[in-house]
Each structure stands twice: as C-alpha cells, then as structure tokens.
C-alpha positions as CSV (number, residue, x, y, z in Angstrom):
1,L,0.0,0.0,0.0
2,I,2.8,2.4,0.9
3,R,4.7,1.6,-2.3
4,Q,1.5,2.2,-4.4
5,A,1.0,5.5,-2.7
6,Q,4.6,6.6,-3.4
7,V,4.3,5.5,-7.1
8,G,1.1,7.4,-7.5
9,Y,2.5,10.5,-5.9
10,Y,5.5,10.5,-8.1
11,A,3.3,10.0,-11.2
12,C,1.3,13.0,-10.2
13,I,4.5,15.1,-9.8
14,T,5.7,14.0,-13.2
15,H,2.3,14.9,-14.8
16,L,2.2,18.3,-13.1
17,D,5.8,19.0,-14.2
18,H,4.8,18.4,-17.8
19,Q,1.7,20.6,-17.5
20,I,3.8,23.5,-16.0
21,G,6.2,23.1,-18.9
22,R,3.4,23.4,-21.4
23,L,2.1,26.6,-19.7
24,I,5.5,28.3,-19.7
25,L,6.1,27.3,-23.3
26,A,2.8,28.8,-24.3
27,L,3.5,32.1,-22.5
28,K,6.9,32.3,-24.2
29,E,5.4,31.5,-27.6
30,Q,2.7,34.2,-27.1
31,E,5.4,36.6,-25.9
32,L,3.7,37.0,-22.6
33,Y,6.2,35.4,-20.3
34,D,8.2,38.6,-19.6
35,N,4.9,40.2,-18.5
36,S,3.8,37.3,-16.2
37,I,4.2,36.2,-12.6
38,I,4.1,32.5,-11.8
39,I,3.6,31.3,-8.2
40,F,3.9,27.6,-7.5
41,T,2.6,26.3,-4.1
42,A,0.3,23.7,-2.5
43,D,-2.1,23.5,0.3
44,H,-0.3,20.7,2.2
45,G,2.2,17.9,1.8
46,E,1.5,14.2,2.0
47,E,4.2,13.1,4.5
48,L,4.6,9.8,2.6
49,C,5.5,7.8,5.8
50,D,7.4,10.6,7.6
51,H,6.8,9.5,11.2
52,H,5.0,6.4,9.8
53,M,2.2,8.7,8.6
54,F,0.7,10.0,5.5
55,R,-1.7,12.7,4.3
56,K,-2.1,16.2,5.9
57,A,-3.5,16.1,9.4
58,R,-0.3,16.2,11.4
59,P,1.8,19.3,12.4
60,Y,5.1,17.9,11.1
61,E,7.2,19.4,8.2
62,G,6.2,16.7,5.7
63,S,2.7,18.0,5.9
64,C,2.8,21.7,6.7
65,H,6.1,22.8,5.0
66,I,4.8,23.4,1.5
67,P,6.7,24.8,-1.5
68,L,6.3,28.5,-2.5
69,I,8.2,29.4,-5.7
70,I,7.8,32.8,-7.3
71,S,9.0,33.1,-10.8
72,G,8.3,35.2,-13.9
73,G,9.4,37.9,-16.3
74,K,11.9,40.7,-15.8
75,K,9.2,43.4,-15.9
76,F,7.9,42.3,-12.5
77,L,10.5,40.7,-10.4
78,P,13.1,42.9,-8.6
79,K,16.6,42.9,-10.1
80,G,18.6,39.9,-8.7
81,A,15.6,38.1,-7.5
82,G,16.1,35.1,-9.7
83,S,17.6,31.8,-8.3
84,T,17.5,33.0,-4.7
85,R,16.3,31.1,-1.7
86,C,14.6,32.5,1.4
87,S,14.0,30.8,4.7
88,S,11.5,33.4,6.1
89,V,8.3,32.0,7.6
90,V,5.5,32.7,5.1
91,E,2.0,31.4,4.5
92,L,-0.7,31.1,1.7
93,R,-2.4,34.3,2.9
94,D,0.7,36.2,1.7
95,I,0.0,35.4,-1.9
96,M,-2.8,37.9,-2.5
97,P,-0.9,41.0,-1.1
98,T,2.3,39.9,-2.9
99,L,0.5,39.8,-6.3
100,L,-1.2,43.1,-5.6
101,D,2.2,44.6,-4.6
102,L,3.9,43.3,-7.7
103,A,1.1,44.8,-9.8
104,D,1.5,48.1,-8.0
105,A,-2.1,47.9,-6.8
106,P,-3.2,48.8,-3.2
107,V,-3.4,46.1,-0.6
108,P,-6.7,46.4,1.4
109,D,-6.3,46.9,5.2
110,T,-8.5,43.9,5.7
111,V,-6.0,41.5,4.2
112,D,-4.4,39.2,6.8
113,G,-1.3,38.2,4.8
114,K,1.8,40.2,4.1
115,S,3.4,41.1,0.8
116,L,6.6,39.1,0.1
117,L,8.0,41.7,-2.2
118,P,10.6,42.7,0.5
119,L,11.8,39.1,0.5
120,L,12.2,39.2,-3.3
121,E,14.3,42.3,-3.0
122,D,16.3,40.9,-0.1
123,P,16.0,37.2,0.8
124,A,17.8,37.7,4.1
125,R,14.8,39.8,5.4
126,S,11.8,38.4,7.3
127,V,8.1,39.3,7.2
128,R,7.1,37.7,10.6
129,P,9.0,36.1,13.5
130,W,6.6,33.1,13.9
131,L,3.4,31.6,12.5
132,H,0.5,29.8,14.2
133,G,-0.9,26.7,12.4
134,E,-3.6,24.3,13.4
135,H,-5.6,21.2,12.3
136,S,-8.9,19.9,13.7
137,F,-8.7,16.1,13.5
138,D,-10.6,14.5,16.4
139,E,-8.2,13.2,19.0
140,Y,-5.3,14.2,16.8
141,S,-6.2,17.9,16.7
142,N,-3.1,20.1,17.1
143,H,-1.8,23.6,17.1
144,W,1.8,24.7,16.5
145,I,4.1,27.7,16.4
146,V,6.9,27.6,13.9
147,T,9.8,29.9,13.3
148,E,12.7,29.8,10.9
149,T,14.6,27.5,13.3
150,D,12.3,25.6,15.6
151,K,8.7,24.4,16.2
152,Y,6.5,24.0,19.3
153,I,3.5,21.6,19.0
154,W,0.5,21.3,21.3
155,H,-1.9,18.5,20.8
156,S,-5.2,20.2,21.9
157,Q,-7.1,17.1,22.9
158,T,-4.4,15.2,24.9
159,G,-2.3,18.2,26.1
160,Q,0.9,16.5,24.7
161,E,3.6,19.0,23.8
162,Q,6.6,18.6,21.4
163,Y,9.5,20.7,20.5
164,F,11.9,20.3,17.6
165,H,14.9,22.3,16.5
166,L,14.3,22.4,12.8
167,E,17.7,24.0,11.9
168,K,19.6,21.0,13.5
169,D,16.8,18.4,13.1
170,P,14.9,19.2,9.9
171,H,13.1,15.8,9.8
172,E,11.9,16.2,13.4
173,L,13.3,13.0,14.8
174,T,14.3,14.3,18.2
175,D,11.7,15.7,20.5
176,L,13.4,18.1,22.9
177,I,10.3,19.0,25.0
178,A,11.9,17.5,28.2
179,E,15.3,19.1,27.7
180,D,16.2,21.6,30.5
181,A,18.3,23.6,28.1
182,C,15.2,24.3,25.9
183,K,12.7,25.2,28.7
184,M,13.0,29.0,28.2
185,R,12.6,28.8,24.5
186,I,9.6,26.4,24.8
187,Q,8.0,28.8,27.3
188,E,8.5,31.6,24.8
189,L,6.8,29.7,22.0
190,R,4.1,28.4,24.2
191,G,3.4,32.0,25.1
192,H,3.0,32.8,21.4
193,L,0.4,30.0,21.1
194,I,-1.5,31.3,24.1
195,E,-1.5,34.8,22.6
196,S,-3.0,33.3,19.4
197,L,-5.7,31.2,21.1
198,E,-6.7,33.3,24.2
199,N,-9.7,34.9,22.5
200,R,-11.0,31.8,20.7
201,R,-14.5,30.6,21.7
202,E,-13.4,27.0,22.2
203,G,-11.8,28.0,25.5
204,F,-8.3,26.7,24.7
205,V,-6.9,29.3,27.2
206,E,-7.9,29.9,30.8
207,N,-6.0,32.1,33.3
208,G,-3.1,32.3,30.9
209,R,-2.7,28.5,30.5
210,L,-3.5,26.1,27.7
211,V,-6.5,23.9,28.4
212,P,-6.6,20.5,26.6
213,G,-9.8,18.6,25.8
214,R,-11.9,21.4,24.6
215,P,-14.2,20.4,21.7
216,Y,-14.1,22.2,18.4
217,P,-17.4,23.8,17.5
218,P,-19.0,22.5,14.2
219,V,-18.4,25.8,12.5
220,L,-15.8,28.5,13.3
221,S,-17.0,32.1,12.8
C-alpha cells in the first residue's frame, strides 16, 4: 500500500511537471512570459510515511512545510531576485498581497497576509518572526508555532507537547520537550500560542494557560 501511494505520488508530480512546462512554453510563444508572474505552491504535503504517517493532518514538516516558488518575467521581479532562496516564515495568505504589490495595486487593510516583495528584494529579510498553524482532526487535533529555526506543538485534545529544533533536526526526529536547556525557548513559543488562542471561543486558554480537551465547534466564525 505504501509503495503504491509513493508511485502514485511520483506519477502526479511528473504529470504536473509536464503541464507546467506546457504553460511556460505557451507564455513564451505568445510573448507573454516577460509580463507574467508564476507562483507555484500547494495546500499541504502528503508526508509519505514521515513519522510512519501520510496525508495532511499532522503538524510535522512533511505535511505543513509546503513549496512556495515565485518566478516570472523581468518586468515584475526585482533585479537579482532570480535563483535565490529565502527561509523566512510565510503562508498562503501572503500570496494575494504579494501579487497586488507586484502589480502596483493597493493592498486592502482587511488582508491578513503580508506582501513578500521585500523578500524578493532581499531574501535575508523576514516578514514575521513566527506563525501559528492548526488542524482539527478529532483526537489528533493540534496547534503549532513555527519559526525559521524551531517548532512548538500542542496536541489540543491530549495536552501532549513537542519541541523540535528544525535547523539542526529538519526531519523532526528528536523531541526536545523535556530538555532543560530548551525550557526557556519552549515557554516563549508556548506564550505565542497562548496569545494566538486566548480569544478563541473554544476556550483553549484559561488564566493564561493552555487547556486541553476542549471540543471544536461544528463551524468556526
């Protein structure tokens, strides 16, 4: 079953690669490529047996660390932006303000994301220090805070916590939650999660502490 899933996944990647090639070739044939922006991304990874799991429900890198590639013609991208790599923490909500910024259009104040144009101009910059993610999945429901270098995970039904140093351990093989040397950093990241959840109607936070076992409402407003 695992082998079949991997073969199917690689077949999908190959098909997608061919279709992207057709699109780029058509843009060049129609002399539109230099006036185009292409963003390649996904909504989640498949894990493919990372941590003996697959699909999207878990808070680990194989699921939540998705590609975000920005490419296109010289008329849009800043000089020197090609073939650069940035490790800043970004999210899908950043795509809309980025495209508006590249088109020199105003970004509404109601938009939650941030324009990534500053990162195209200087990949060493950052648009946010950390990001909150979550997934509602019955007893496996989870919340996490990720930075450029590490990640704190809270399993909201069981209360289990995990901490990984992504810079040294990119595959999240060593859980450092019980390490004394990491306690201050874990407390800092836990504080960011409390800040993100304290006004949620589920009641995840009481008296400044995370409260496990709270049910998710059928619909979030």
